[in-house]
C-alpha positions, 0 to 999 in steps of 0.5 A, a space after each residue: 360665437 356669442 354666449 348670451 343675447 342680453 347680459 345679466 344685470 349685476 347686483 352692483 349695477 344700477 338699472 339705469 347704468 347706461 355705460 353698463 349696457 353700452 360697454 356690454 354691447 361693445 363686448 358682445 359685438 367684438 366677440 369679447 363677451 364670454 358669459 358664465 358670470 365672468 363679466 360680472 365677476 370682473 365687475 365685482 372684483 374691480 369695484 371691490 379693489 377700487 373701494 378698498 384702494 380708495 378707502 385706504 387712501 382716504 379718498 372721498 366721492 362727490 357722487 350723488 349715490 350715498 353708497 358710492 365710495 369711488 371718485 366719479 372720473 374712473 372708467 366704467 369697469 366694463 370699459 376697462 374689461 373691453 380694453 383689456 380683452 382687446 389688448 389681450 386679443 390683439 397684442 398676444 397674437 401679433 407680438 411674438 417679439 415682446 420685450 423679454 427678460 431672462 435671468 437664472 433662478 433656483 440653480 439647476 433645480 426643477 421649478 414645480 410651481 409658478 404664478 403671478 400675484 399682485 405684480 409678483 412672480 412667485 416660483 417654487 422648486 424642489 430645492 426647498 426655496 420659494 422665490 419672489 421676483 419683480 416682472 419689470 426688472 427680474 429683481 429677486 424681492 424675497 427668497 422664502 426659506 423654511 421648508 426642508 423638502 421640495 415645494 409642490 403646491 402654491 396659492 396666493 391671495 393679496 399679500 399672503 402665500 400658502 405653500 405645501 411641501 414634501 416636508 409634510 407641512 403647510 406654510 403661510 407667508 407674508 409676501 410684503 415682509 418676506 417672512 413665514 408667519 405660520 407653520 401647519 403640521 398634521 399630514 403624514 406625507 407630502 402635501 401635493 396640492 392645495 387651494 385657497 377658498 374665498 367666501 362667496 354668495 351661494 344659492 341655497 334651498 330653504 326649508 319653506 316653499 315659495 308662493 308657487 309651491 316650489 322650493 324657496 331659494 336664499 343666498 348665503 355666504 360660504 365659507 364664512 371666512 377664507 379657508 385653505 384645503 390641502 391634499 396629501 400623499 397620506 390619502 387625506 385632505 385637511 381644511 384650515 382657516 387662513 390666518 388673518 393679519 391680526 391673528 396670532 402666529 402658529 408654528 407646528 413643533 411636534 415634541 416627539 415623532 410618530 403619526 399618532 402624536 402628529 395628528 393629536 398635535 393638530 387637533 389639540 393645539 392648532 386653532 386654525 385646523 378645522 377638519 380632516 377628510 378621509 376616504 381616499 385609498 391612495 394619494 390625493 394628487 389634485 383638488 379644486 375648490 369653490 364655495 362649499 364644494 371641494 373636488 379631489 382626485 386620487 391615485 385610487 382611481 376615484 374622484 370625491 366631492 366634499 362639502 367643505 363646511 360639514 366635511 361630508 363626502 357627497 359623492 364618490 365618482 367612479 369610472 376611471 380605471 387608473 390614477 387621477 392626475 388632474 381636476 378642474 371645477 366648472 362652477 358655472 355648470 356645476 360640474 367637475 372634470 378629471 384627467 387620468 392615467 387611463 388616457 380619458 377625461 371625465 365630466 361629472 355632474 355635481 348635482 347628481 354624481 353622474 358622469 355625463 361625458 367621457 372624452 377620449 382621443 388621448 393615448 396616454 396620461 392626461 396630466 394637466 387640465 385647464 378650464 375657461 368658460 368656453 374651453 376645456 383644454 387637456 394636455 397629455 404625455 402623448 405630445 398633444 393637447 385637445 380643446 373641448 367644449 365643456 358643455 357638450 364634450 365635443 372635441 373642437 381642436 387637436 393641437 399637435 406640433 410637439 414631439 414630447 410629453 406636454 409638461 405645462 399649459 395655461 390658456 384663456 379665451 384667446 390662446 393656449 401656451 404649452 411647453 414640451 420638447 424644448 419649446 414653448 408654443 402659442 396656439 390660437 384657441 378659437 381656430 386651433 392654429 399654431 401661432 408660433 414659438 416663444 422659446 426654442 432650443 432649450 432642454 425643457 419647459 417646467 412651467 408657464 403662467 400669464 396674466 394680462 400683459 405678462 408671461 413667465 416661463 421656467 425652463 432648463 437650458 444650457 447657457 454656455 457651459 451652464 446647465 441651469 434653470 431660468 425664468 423668461 418674462 415677456 411684457 406684451 404691453 411694452 410701449 403700448 400701455 403704461 404701468 397703470 393698474 387698470 391699463 391692462 387687467 389680467 383676469 386669471 382662470 375661471 377657478 380663480 375668479 373673485 367671489 362676492 367678498 368686499 373685504 378680501 381680495 381675489 385669489 390667484 391659484 396655480 395649476 401645478 403641472 407635472 415636470 416629471 411627466 415622462 418618468 415612470 408615473 408609479 414612482 412615488 417621490 417621497 422623502 
């Protein structure tokens, strides 16, 4: 189904750019035009990456355009997008025997977080460690040590990784060097969720009227610099500045015990701490953020919408009757979706604070939500996944082939990957059909992540007598494309799309699944 009759012209595109319209037309004809700004985001991201790369290399352009800093022989960004989406569509659907690499990781511990970032596989575990592996060889690039409790949240941007742990701290890591550069304290319990928030251009209402008597719109850049937001079992959220490479290190070292001293240390001594957000009456379990908007879900049954810049709570969204476990932010529609232990999903209008849809059908905890522009996917402890239209709330497909609680999922506009009951399955998201199994005959699947040609899964299995944790890496581009950066570009999820920043790279955000989904959900995993 085509989303838009005519593509919008990005601000980075010349009106006379014939390649832009030619490749946009090909994308639409092949049903690879998704809409919702995803194509423009790809255009900006790739263009900005090229500019940064060639500026670093000292490459000059022979283009007649004085604003151009790129060589003229590079393929148009929409050509790269077309070929990447074509490969994603064709190769994943038919190549279940893609080249596979398997190696042990994290002993026999639970893998709590898993993500791809800039040709790195990053995994975190309840064993306190974060591992960085090469997808090509499986080699361990770095073992990041420092947390004294299990790591439950990760997010990465370029060469920077942010982690949150049961030890109550947030750590900043230099992925190029494999060292911890900053340690932030202040939370009084487990840091359960976090996000990196990039600057982007947002539509703002001015205080003056336009010529027609309406409210004049302006564009402003928010936030002014990249931020980190963290949510904790201590009922609070915190907002921090993401340190830049040239800024000084900071290591939180409380001189004495006690929650009052911890909070004072944060406020008085950490130059990167911006504000404390409080209002939830129980643990903050999930969050999503973009621009100025932060949405948090809590065990107090509510969803809260915050202005990150001012710290103001815009809305308290009530309606769920049990704990909220999952949140996604639908920036294109100005709405958020929440999944709860009450077995429902709610879609909220962020402009009005009203619940516009209540999605029913699951019979147990909805622990995981995933969002692309066209599809909202929910995964529940009832062993099913459901695919919804995020605009209308219509149920499109019920994916029912697992026999146990769904422990992880990721999806895009072509496929869904889901883990449960000793199998990792692939589904065609457009038809709702079961494509096949990537993994079988294992104990359980902790996490799954994919990006472009690469897929990685963390699972628990027996290898001989050894009951341990393993990472499996599939290369769906093996023998089809080279290792060039633009041969097959992964787009990530709608939450992780790049903003209008030319100075900072795109963000890859991990959606933390719940590996303990079959356990008693009322048990708090505190230290």
